[in-house]
PyMOL CGO cylinders between C-alpha atoms (Angstrom):
from pymol import cmd
from pymol.cgo import CYLINDER

trace = [
    CYLINDER, 80.64, 107.52, 121.35, 81.17, 110.68, 123.45, 0.3, 1, 1, 1, 1, 1, 1,
    CYLINDER, 81.17, 110.68, 123.45, 85.38, 109.12, 123.69, 0.3, 1, 1, 1, 1, 1, 1,
    CYLINDER, 85.38, 109.12, 123.69, 85.44, 108.87, 120.18, 0.3, 1, 1, 1, 1, 1, 1,
    CYLINDER, 85.44, 108.87, 120.18, 83.41, 111.92, 119.20, 0.3, 1, 1, 1, 1, 1, 1,
    CYLINDER, 83.41, 111.92, 119.20, 85.73, 113.51, 121.52, 0.3, 1, 1, 1, 1, 1, 1,
    CYLINDER, 85.73, 113.51, 121.52, 89.22, 112.36, 120.31, 0.3, 1, 1, 1, 1, 1, 1,
    CYLINDER, 89.22, 112.36, 120.31, 88.05, 113.41, 116.55, 0.3, 1, 1, 1, 1, 1, 1,
    CYLINDER, 88.05, 113.41, 116.55, 87.66, 116.95, 117.93, 0.3, 1, 1, 1, 1, 1, 1,
    CYLINDER, 87.66, 116.95, 117.93, 90.80, 117.63, 119.22, 0.3, 1, 1, 1, 1, 1, 1,
    CYLINDER, 90.80, 117.63, 119.22, 92.27, 115.95, 116.39, 0.3, 1, 1, 1, 1, 1, 1,
    CYLINDER, 92.27, 115.95, 116.39, 90.75, 118.11, 113.74, 0.3, 1, 1, 1, 1, 1, 1,
    CYLINDER, 90.75, 118.11, 113.74, 91.71, 121.26, 116.04, 0.3, 1, 1, 1, 1, 1, 1,
    CYLINDER, 91.71, 121.26, 116.04, 95.25, 120.21, 115.60, 0.3, 1, 1, 1, 1, 1, 1,
    CYLINDER, 95.25, 120.21, 115.60, 95.23, 119.56, 112.36, 0.3, 1, 1, 1, 1, 1, 1,
    CYLINDER, 95.23, 119.56, 112.36, 97.27, 122.31, 110.13, 0.3, 1, 1, 1, 1, 1, 1,
    CYLINDER, 97.27, 122.31, 110.13, 94.76, 124.49, 107.78, 0.3, 1, 1, 1, 1, 1, 1,
    CYLINDER, 94.76, 124.49, 107.78, 98.21, 125.70, 105.62, 0.3, 1, 1, 1, 1, 1, 1,
    CYLINDER, 98.21, 125.70, 105.62, 97.65, 124.21, 101.65, 0.3, 1, 1, 1, 1, 1, 1,
    CYLINDER, 97.65, 124.21, 101.65, 100.18, 121.61, 100.75, 0.3, 1, 1, 1, 1, 1, 1,
    CYLINDER, 100.18, 121.61, 100.75, 103.20, 122.93, 98.64, 0.3, 1, 1, 1, 1, 1, 1,
    CYLINDER, 103.20, 122.93, 98.64, 101.51, 119.79, 96.19, 0.3, 1, 1, 1, 1, 1, 1,
    CYLINDER, 101.51, 119.79, 96.19, 99.31, 122.67, 95.05, 0.3, 1, 1, 1, 1, 1, 1,
    CYLINDER, 99.31, 122.67, 95.05, 102.22, 125.05, 93.73, 0.3, 1, 1, 1, 1, 1, 1,
    CYLINDER, 102.22, 125.05, 93.73, 100.83, 126.73, 90.15, 0.3, 1, 1, 1, 1, 1, 1,
    CYLINDER, 100.83, 126.73, 90.15, 100.97, 123.62, 87.53, 0.3, 1, 1, 1, 1, 1, 1,
    CYLINDER, 100.97, 123.62, 87.53, 101.10, 126.27, 84.85, 0.3, 1, 1, 1, 1, 1, 1,
    CYLINDER, 101.10, 126.27, 84.85, 101.61, 129.88, 84.17, 0.3, 1, 1, 1, 1, 1, 1,
    CYLINDER, 101.61, 129.88, 84.17, 97.59, 129.74, 83.55, 0.3, 1, 1, 1, 1, 1, 1,
    CYLINDER, 97.59, 129.74, 83.55, 97.70, 129.21, 87.54, 0.3, 1, 1, 1, 1, 1, 1,
    CYLINDER, 97.70, 129.21, 87.54, 99.54, 132.39, 88.80, 0.3, 1, 1, 1, 1, 1, 1,
    CYLINDER, 99.54, 132.39, 88.80, 96.30, 134.57, 87.95, 0.3, 1, 1, 1, 1, 1, 1,
    CYLINDER, 96.30, 134.57, 87.95, 92.74, 133.13, 88.31, 0.3, 1, 1, 1, 1, 1, 1,
    CYLINDER, 92.74, 133.13, 88.31, 89.63, 135.95, 88.03, 0.3, 1, 1, 1, 1, 1, 1,
    CYLINDER, 89.63, 135.95, 88.03, 88.10, 136.49, 91.43, 0.3, 1, 1, 1, 1, 1, 1,
    CYLINDER, 88.10, 136.49, 91.43, 86.83, 133.13, 93.36, 0.3, 1, 1, 1, 1, 1, 1,
    CYLINDER, 86.83, 133.13, 93.36, 85.35, 131.96, 95.83, 0.3, 1, 1, 1, 1, 1, 1,
    CYLINDER, 85.35, 131.96, 95.83, 87.95, 130.44, 98.13, 0.3, 1, 1, 1, 1, 1, 1,
    CYLINDER, 87.95, 130.44, 98.13, 86.80, 127.35, 98.42, 0.3, 1, 1, 1, 1, 1, 1,
    CYLINDER, 86.80, 127.35, 98.42, 88.14, 126.67, 95.11, 0.3, 1, 1, 1, 1, 1, 1,
    CYLINDER, 88.14, 126.67, 95.11, 91.04, 127.34, 94.72, 0.3, 1, 1, 1, 1, 1, 1,
    CYLINDER, 91.04, 127.34, 94.72, 91.56, 125.19, 98.42, 0.3, 1, 1, 1, 1, 1, 1,
    CYLINDER, 91.56, 125.19, 98.42, 92.13, 121.42, 98.16, 0.3, 1, 1, 1, 1, 1, 1,
    CYLINDER, 92.13, 121.42, 98.16, 89.45, 119.18, 98.55, 0.3, 1, 1, 1, 1, 1, 1,
    CYLINDER, 89.45, 119.18, 98.55, 89.30, 116.71, 101.53, 0.3, 1, 1, 1, 1, 1, 1,
    CYLINDER, 89.30, 116.71, 101.53, 88.73, 112.34, 100.74, 0.3, 1, 1, 1, 1, 1, 1,
    CYLINDER, 88.73, 112.34, 100.74, 86.20, 111.54, 101.37, 0.3, 1, 1, 1, 1, 1, 1,
    CYLINDER, 86.20, 111.54, 101.37, 84.76, 114.92, 99.91, 0.3, 1, 1, 1, 1, 1, 1,
    CYLINDER, 84.76, 114.92, 99.91, 81.18, 115.39, 100.85, 0.3, 1, 1, 1, 1, 1, 1,
    CYLINDER, 81.18, 115.39, 100.85, 80.52, 117.35, 98.25, 0.3, 1, 1, 1, 1, 1, 1,
    CYLINDER, 80.52, 117.35, 98.25, 81.32, 113.92, 95.82, 0.3, 1, 1, 1, 1, 1, 1,
    CYLINDER, 81.32, 113.92, 95.82, 83.32, 114.61, 92.97, 0.3, 1, 1, 1, 1, 1, 1,
    CYLINDER, 83.32, 114.61, 92.97, 87.01, 113.18, 93.49, 0.3, 1, 1, 1, 1, 1, 1,
    CYLINDER, 87.01, 113.18, 93.49, 85.35, 109.82, 92.41, 0.3, 1, 1, 1, 1, 1, 1,
    CYLINDER, 85.35, 109.82, 92.41, 85.43, 106.04, 93.41, 0.3, 1, 1, 1, 1, 1, 1,
    CYLINDER, 85.43, 106.04, 93.41, 88.52, 103.69, 92.94, 0.3, 1, 1, 1, 1, 1, 1,
    CYLINDER, 88.52, 103.69, 92.94, 88.32, 99.99, 93.18, 0.3, 1, 1, 1, 1, 1, 1,
    CYLINDER, 88.32, 99.99, 93.18, 92.03, 100.10, 95.14, 0.3, 1, 1, 1, 1, 1, 1,
    CYLINDER, 92.03, 100.10, 95.14, 91.10, 100.64, 98.78, 0.3, 1, 1, 1, 1, 1, 1,
    CYLINDER, 91.10, 100.64, 98.78, 95.17, 102.37, 98.71, 0.3, 1, 1, 1, 1, 1, 1,
    CYLINDER, 95.17, 102.37, 98.71, 94.36, 105.62, 95.46, 0.3, 1, 1, 1, 1, 1, 1,
    CYLINDER, 94.36, 105.62, 95.46, 93.07, 108.91, 96.98, 0.3, 1, 1, 1, 1, 1, 1,
    CYLINDER, 93.07, 108.91, 96.98, 92.39, 111.66, 94.22, 0.3, 1, 1, 1, 1, 1, 1,
    CYLINDER, 92.39, 111.66, 94.22, 92.72, 114.04, 96.77, 0.3, 1, 1, 1, 1, 1, 1,
    CYLINDER, 92.72, 114.04, 96.77, 91.86, 117.32, 94.28, 0.3, 1, 1, 1, 1, 1, 1,
    CYLINDER, 91.86, 117.32, 94.28, 91.20, 118.07, 90.09, 0.3, 1, 1, 1, 1, 1, 1,
    CYLINDER, 91.20, 118.07, 90.09, 92.34, 121.11, 88.79, 0.3, 1, 1, 1, 1, 1, 1,
    CYLINDER, 92.34, 121.11, 88.79, 91.59, 122.79, 85.28, 0.3, 1, 1, 1, 1, 1, 1,
    CYLINDER, 91.59, 122.79, 85.28, 94.50, 124.95, 84.18, 0.3, 1, 1, 1, 1, 1, 1,
    CYLINDER, 94.50, 124.95, 84.18, 94.81, 126.67, 80.45, 0.3, 1, 1, 1, 1, 1, 1,
    CYLINDER, 94.81, 126.67, 80.45, 96.37, 123.36, 79.39, 0.3, 1, 1, 1, 1, 1, 1,
    CYLINDER, 96.37, 123.36, 79.39, 96.26, 120.48, 81.69, 0.3, 1, 1, 1, 1, 1, 1,
    CYLINDER, 96.26, 120.48, 81.69, 93.66, 118.59, 83.61, 0.3, 1, 1, 1, 1, 1, 1,
    CYLINDER, 93.66, 118.59, 83.61, 95.49, 117.94, 87.08, 0.3, 1, 1, 1, 1, 1, 1,
    CYLINDER, 95.49, 117.94, 87.08, 95.03, 114.94, 89.08, 0.3, 1, 1, 1, 1, 1, 1,
    CYLINDER, 95.03, 114.94, 89.08, 96.22, 114.88, 92.76, 0.3, 1, 1, 1, 1, 1, 1,
    CYLINDER, 96.22, 114.88, 92.76, 96.85, 111.75, 93.85, 0.3, 1, 1, 1, 1, 1, 1,
    CYLINDER, 96.85, 111.75, 93.85, 97.86, 109.69, 97.49, 0.3, 1, 1, 1, 1, 1, 1,
    CYLINDER, 97.86, 109.69, 97.49, 99.28, 105.84, 97.51, 0.3, 1, 1, 1, 1, 1, 1,
    CYLINDER, 99.28, 105.84, 97.51, 98.70, 104.25, 101.10, 0.3, 1, 1, 1, 1, 1, 1,
    CYLINDER, 98.70, 104.25, 101.10, 98.39, 101.49, 102.31, 0.3, 1, 1, 1, 1, 1, 1,
    CYLINDER, 98.39, 101.49, 102.31, 95.95, 100.24, 105.35, 0.3, 1, 1, 1, 1, 1, 1,
    CYLINDER, 95.95, 100.24, 105.35, 97.18, 100.08, 108.69, 0.3, 1, 1, 1, 1, 1, 1,
    CYLINDER, 97.18, 100.08, 108.69, 94.28, 98.03, 109.09, 0.3, 1, 1, 1, 1, 1, 1,
    CYLINDER, 94.28, 98.03, 109.09, 93.83, 95.81, 106.33, 0.3, 1, 1, 1, 1, 1, 1,
    CYLINDER, 93.83, 95.81, 106.33, 93.21, 92.18, 106.69, 0.3, 1, 1, 1, 1, 1, 1,
    CYLINDER, 93.21, 92.18, 106.69, 95.67, 90.94, 104.34, 0.3, 1, 1, 1, 1, 1, 1,
    CYLINDER, 95.67, 90.94, 104.34, 98.45, 92.09, 106.79, 0.3, 1, 1, 1, 1, 1, 1,
    CYLINDER, 98.45, 92.09, 106.79, 99.97, 93.72, 103.38, 0.3, 1, 1, 1, 1, 1, 1,
    CYLINDER, 99.97, 93.72, 103.38, 100.75, 96.95, 105.58, 0.3, 1, 1, 1, 1, 1, 1,
    CYLINDER, 100.75, 96.95, 105.58, 104.19, 96.04, 106.53, 0.3, 1, 1, 1, 1, 1, 1,
    CYLINDER, 104.19, 96.04, 106.53, 107.02, 95.62, 104.09, 0.3, 1, 1, 1, 1, 1, 1,
    CYLINDER, 107.02, 95.62, 104.09, 107.42, 96.87, 100.34, 0.3, 1, 1, 1, 1, 1, 1,
    CYLINDER, 107.42, 96.87, 100.34, 105.52, 98.19, 97.01, 0.3, 1, 1, 1, 1, 1, 1,
    CYLINDER, 105.52, 98.19, 97.01, 106.25, 98.98, 93.46, 0.3, 1, 1, 1, 1, 1, 1,
    CYLINDER, 106.25, 98.98, 93.46, 104.49, 101.09, 92.18, 0.3, 1, 1, 1, 1, 1, 1,
    CYLINDER, 104.49, 101.09, 92.18, 104.56, 103.02, 88.45, 0.3, 1, 1, 1, 1, 1, 1,
    CYLINDER, 104.56, 103.02, 88.45, 102.19, 104.79, 86.27, 0.3, 1, 1, 1, 1, 1, 1,
    CYLINDER, 102.19, 104.79, 86.27, 101.11, 103.47, 83.24, 0.3, 1, 1, 1, 1, 1, 1,
    CYLINDER, 101.11, 103.47, 83.24, 101.81, 106.12, 80.22, 0.3, 1, 1, 1, 1, 1, 1,
    CYLINDER, 101.81, 106.12, 80.22, 98.84, 105.24, 78.31, 0.3, 1, 1, 1, 1, 1, 1,
    CYLINDER, 98.84, 105.24, 78.31, 96.69, 106.51, 81.03, 0.3, 1, 1, 1, 1, 1, 1,
    CYLINDER, 96.69, 106.51, 81.03, 93.78, 108.35, 79.84, 0.3, 1, 1, 1, 1, 1, 1,
    CYLINDER, 93.78, 108.35, 79.84, 90.64, 110.22, 81.16, 0.3, 1, 1, 1, 1, 1, 1,
    CYLINDER, 90.64, 110.22, 81.16, 87.47, 109.43, 79.46, 0.3, 1, 1, 1, 1, 1, 1,
    CYLINDER, 87.47, 109.43, 79.46, 84.21, 111.33, 79.25, 0.3, 1, 1, 1, 1, 1, 1,
    CYLINDER, 84.21, 111.33, 79.25, 81.58, 108.94, 80.91, 0.3, 1, 1, 1, 1, 1, 1,
    CYLINDER, 81.58, 108.94, 80.91, 79.64, 108.51, 77.54, 0.3, 1, 1, 1, 1, 1, 1,
    CYLINDER, 79.64, 108.51, 77.54, 82.83, 107.10, 76.15, 0.3, 1, 1, 1, 1, 1, 1,
    CYLINDER, 82.83, 107.10, 76.15, 83.23, 109.51, 73.26, 0.3, 1, 1, 1, 1, 1, 1,
    CYLINDER, 83.23, 109.51, 73.26, 86.39, 111.48, 73.94, 0.3, 1, 1, 1, 1, 1, 1,
    CYLINDER, 86.39, 111.48, 73.94, 89.92, 110.65, 75.66, 0.3, 1, 1, 1, 1, 1, 1,
    CYLINDER, 89.92, 110.65, 75.66, 92.53, 112.53, 77.57, 0.3, 1, 1, 1, 1, 1, 1,
    CYLINDER, 92.53, 112.53, 77.57, 95.94, 111.42, 77.43, 0.3, 1, 1, 1, 1, 1, 1,
    CYLINDER, 95.94, 111.42, 77.43, 98.66, 111.63, 80.31, 0.3, 1, 1, 1, 1, 1, 1,
    CYLINDER, 98.66, 111.63, 80.31, 101.43, 114.12, 79.43, 0.3, 1, 1, 1, 1, 1, 1,
    CYLINDER, 101.43, 114.12, 79.43, 103.36, 113.62, 82.71, 0.3, 1, 1, 1, 1, 1, 1,
    CYLINDER, 103.36, 113.62, 82.71, 103.38, 113.10, 86.31, 0.3, 1, 1, 1, 1, 1, 1,
    CYLINDER, 103.38, 113.10, 86.31, 105.14, 114.05, 89.18, 0.3, 1, 1, 1, 1, 1, 1,
    CYLINDER, 105.14, 114.05, 89.18, 106.39, 112.47, 92.38, 0.3, 1, 1, 1, 1, 1, 1,
    CYLINDER, 106.39, 112.47, 92.38, 105.18, 108.93, 90.81, 0.3, 1, 1, 1, 1, 1, 1,
    CYLINDER, 105.18, 108.93, 90.81, 107.74, 107.19, 87.52, 0.3, 1, 1, 1, 1, 1, 1,
    CYLINDER, 107.74, 107.19, 87.52, 106.34, 106.07, 84.45, 0.3, 1, 1, 1, 1, 1, 1,
    CYLINDER, 106.34, 106.07, 84.45, 106.13, 102.21, 83.91, 0.3, 1, 1, 1, 1, 1, 1,
    CYLINDER, 106.13, 102.21, 83.91, 107.75, 100.65, 82.64, 0.3, 1, 1, 1, 1, 1, 1,
    CYLINDER, 107.75, 100.65, 82.64, 110.27, 102.67, 85.48, 0.3, 1, 1, 1, 1, 1, 1,
    CYLINDER, 110.27, 102.67, 85.48, 108.83, 101.96, 88.97, 0.3, 1, 1, 1, 1, 1, 1,
    CYLINDER, 108.83, 101.96, 88.97, 109.34, 102.99, 92.65, 0.3, 1, 1, 1, 1, 1, 1,
    CYLINDER, 109.34, 102.99, 92.65, 109.75, 100.94, 95.60, 0.3, 1, 1, 1, 1, 1, 1,
    CYLINDER, 109.75, 100.94, 95.60, 108.38, 102.26, 98.34, 0.3, 1, 1, 1, 1, 1, 1,
    CYLINDER, 108.38, 102.26, 98.34, 107.89, 100.68, 102.46, 0.3, 1, 1, 1, 1, 1, 1,
    CYLINDER, 107.89, 100.68, 102.46, 103.77, 99.92, 102.28, 0.3, 1, 1, 1, 1, 1, 1,
    CYLINDER, 103.77, 99.92, 102.28, 103.91, 102.09, 105.81, 0.3, 1, 1, 1, 1, 1, 1,
    CYLINDER, 103.91, 102.09, 105.81, 104.68, 105.47, 103.58, 0.3, 1, 1, 1, 1, 1, 1,
    CYLINDER, 104.68, 105.47, 103.58, 102.34, 107.47, 101.67, 0.3, 1, 1, 1, 1, 1, 1,
    CYLINDER, 102.34, 107.47, 101.67, 103.19, 108.73, 98.14, 0.3, 1, 1, 1, 1, 1, 1,
    CYLINDER, 103.19, 108.73, 98.14, 101.54, 111.76, 96.68, 0.3, 1, 1, 1, 1, 1, 1,
    CYLINDER, 101.54, 111.76, 96.68, 101.98, 112.80, 93.36, 0.3, 1, 1, 1, 1, 1, 1,
    CYLINDER, 101.98, 112.80, 93.36, 100.61, 114.38, 90.67, 0.3, 1, 1, 1, 1, 1, 1,
    CYLINDER, 100.61, 114.38, 90.67, 99.38, 113.64, 86.93, 0.3, 1, 1, 1, 1, 1, 1,
    CYLINDER, 99.38, 113.64, 86.93, 98.79, 115.97, 84.36, 0.3, 1, 1, 1, 1, 1, 1,
    CYLINDER, 98.79, 115.97, 84.36, 96.61, 115.02, 81.25, 0.3, 1, 1, 1, 1, 1, 1,
    CYLINDER, 96.61, 115.02, 81.25, 95.62, 117.19, 78.05, 0.3, 1, 1, 1, 1, 1, 1,
    CYLINDER, 95.62, 117.19, 78.05, 92.70, 119.31, 79.67, 0.3, 1, 1, 1, 1, 1, 1,
    CYLINDER, 92.70, 119.31, 79.67, 89.71, 118.53, 79.02, 0.3, 1, 1, 1, 1, 1, 1,
    CYLINDER, 89.71, 118.53, 79.02, 87.07, 120.05, 76.42, 0.3, 1, 1, 1, 1, 1, 1,
    CYLINDER, 87.07, 120.05, 76.42, 84.26, 123.04, 77.95, 0.3, 1, 1, 1, 1, 1, 1,
    CYLINDER, 84.26, 123.04, 77.95, 81.15, 121.04, 79.06, 0.3, 1, 1, 1, 1, 1, 1,
    CYLINDER, 81.15, 121.04, 79.06, 82.95, 117.82, 80.45, 0.3, 1, 1, 1, 1, 1, 1,
    CYLINDER, 82.95, 117.82, 80.45, 82.29, 117.84, 84.40, 0.3, 1, 1, 1, 1, 1, 1,
    CYLINDER, 82.29, 117.84, 84.40, 82.12, 113.98, 85.24, 0.3, 1, 1, 1, 1, 1, 1,
    CYLINDER, 82.12, 113.98, 85.24, 85.09, 111.66, 83.53, 0.3, 1, 1, 1, 1, 1, 1,
    CYLINDER, 85.09, 111.66, 83.53, 86.91, 108.68, 84.56, 0.3, 1, 1, 1, 1, 1, 1,
    CYLINDER, 86.91, 108.68, 84.56, 90.77, 107.90, 84.96, 0.3, 1, 1, 1, 1, 1, 1,
    CYLINDER, 90.77, 107.90, 84.96, 91.77, 104.40, 83.52, 0.3, 1, 1, 1, 1, 1, 1,
    CYLINDER, 91.77, 104.40, 83.52, 94.74, 103.22, 83.78, 0.3, 1, 1, 1, 1, 1, 1,
    CYLINDER, 94.74, 103.22, 83.78, 95.23, 99.50, 83.15, 0.3, 1, 1, 1, 1, 1, 1,
    CYLINDER, 95.23, 99.50, 83.15, 92.63, 96.71, 83.27, 0.3, 1, 1, 1, 1, 1, 1,
    CYLINDER, 92.63, 96.71, 83.27, 93.26, 95.03, 86.61, 0.3, 1, 1, 1, 1, 1, 1,
    CYLINDER, 93.26, 95.03, 86.61, 94.42, 91.56, 87.60, 0.3, 1, 1, 1, 1, 1, 1,
    CYLINDER, 94.42, 91.56, 87.60, 95.90, 89.14, 90.38, 0.3, 1, 1, 1, 1, 1, 1,
    CYLINDER, 95.90, 89.14, 90.38, 99.05, 90.59, 90.00, 0.3, 1, 1, 1, 1, 1, 1,
    CYLINDER, 99.05, 90.59, 90.00, 98.80, 94.29, 88.60, 0.3, 1, 1, 1, 1, 1, 1,
    CYLINDER, 98.80, 94.29, 88.60, 96.51, 96.62, 90.37, 0.3, 1, 1, 1, 1, 1, 1,
    CYLINDER, 96.51, 96.62, 90.37, 95.46, 99.81, 88.23, 0.3, 1, 1, 1, 1, 1, 1,
    CYLINDER, 95.46, 99.81, 88.23, 94.74, 103.12, 89.21, 0.3, 1, 1, 1, 1, 1, 1,
    CYLINDER, 94.74, 103.12, 89.21, 91.36, 103.16, 88.17, 0.3, 1, 1, 1, 1, 1, 1,
    CYLINDER, 91.36, 103.16, 88.17, 88.83, 105.97, 89.45, 0.3, 1, 1, 1, 1, 1, 1,
    CYLINDER, 88.83, 105.97, 89.45, 85.08, 106.87, 88.34, 0.3, 1, 1, 1, 1, 1, 1,
    CYLINDER, 85.08, 106.87, 88.34, 82.94, 109.35, 88.32, 0.3, 1, 1, 1, 1, 1, 1,
    CYLINDER, 82.94, 109.35, 88.32, 84.74, 112.62, 89.41, 0.3, 1, 1, 1, 1, 1, 1,
    CYLINDER, 84.74, 112.62, 89.41, 83.57, 115.99, 88.80, 0.3, 1, 1, 1, 1, 1, 1,
    CYLINDER, 83.57, 115.99, 88.80, 85.12, 119.17, 88.43, 0.3, 1, 1, 1, 1, 1, 1,
    CYLINDER, 85.12, 119.17, 88.43, 83.27, 122.97, 87.76, 0.3, 1, 1, 1, 1, 1, 1,
    CYLINDER, 83.27, 122.97, 87.76, 83.81, 123.29, 83.27, 0.3, 1, 1, 1, 1, 1, 1,
    CYLINDER, 83.81, 123.29, 83.27, 80.57, 125.10, 81.82, 0.3, 1, 1, 1, 1, 1, 1,
    CYLINDER, 80.57, 125.10, 81.82, 80.54, 124.87, 78.47, 0.3, 1, 1, 1, 1, 1, 1,
    CYLINDER, 80.54, 124.87, 78.47, 79.81, 128.42, 78.20, 0.3, 1, 1, 1, 1, 1, 1,
    CYLINDER, 79.81, 128.42, 78.20, 81.54, 130.43, 81.51, 0.3, 1, 1, 1, 1, 1, 1,
    CYLINDER, 81.54, 130.43, 81.51, 80.80, 133.60, 82.51, 0.3, 1, 1, 1, 1, 1, 1,
    CYLINDER, 80.80, 133.60, 82.51, 84.35, 135.00, 81.29, 0.3, 1, 1, 1, 1, 1, 1,
    CYLINDER, 84.35, 135.00, 81.29, 83.91, 133.43, 77.92, 0.3, 1, 1, 1, 1, 1, 1,
    CYLINDER, 83.91, 133.43, 77.92, 80.87, 135.73, 77.52, 0.3, 1, 1, 1, 1, 1, 1,
    CYLINDER, 80.87, 135.73, 77.52, 82.38, 139.02, 78.42, 0.3, 1, 1, 1, 1, 1, 1,
]
cmd.load_cgo(trace, "trace")
């Protein structure tokens, strides 16, 4: 146990603390942000100790960050096979794509937000062939959530024996109905 703790400390000390390129501004609204604590603008890690990045039915899918801009709800995601997969699916290749009919849905189901564009993953019917030991980062741009919608789900499609969909439930983002910026 002590060896494991020492190894974890060593790995965390070697980790880079620089912001990755994938968090470049999604649109012009992100170039200027009113003074915010740095925790808000830095990406969160998965599993997120504070919660909010949701739960996927597919263990290969991770939401690494959620951003709201003036125009978009932006989801930063990764797809990576687990080398310890009990089915031995780590070697070989996979084909990935994203359904253009995917939506974000408020938890009450009263409002949905359509997918507008993607980066790093093609939209179906196009697909991308990847090796199963490859990690793919991609970005999804949806319509911006209405003010007050802070908990939502991503629904890409219905999974079956042939396809595993990128569905993620119970994601959270700070999006109050009345923000202090609106009151000024």
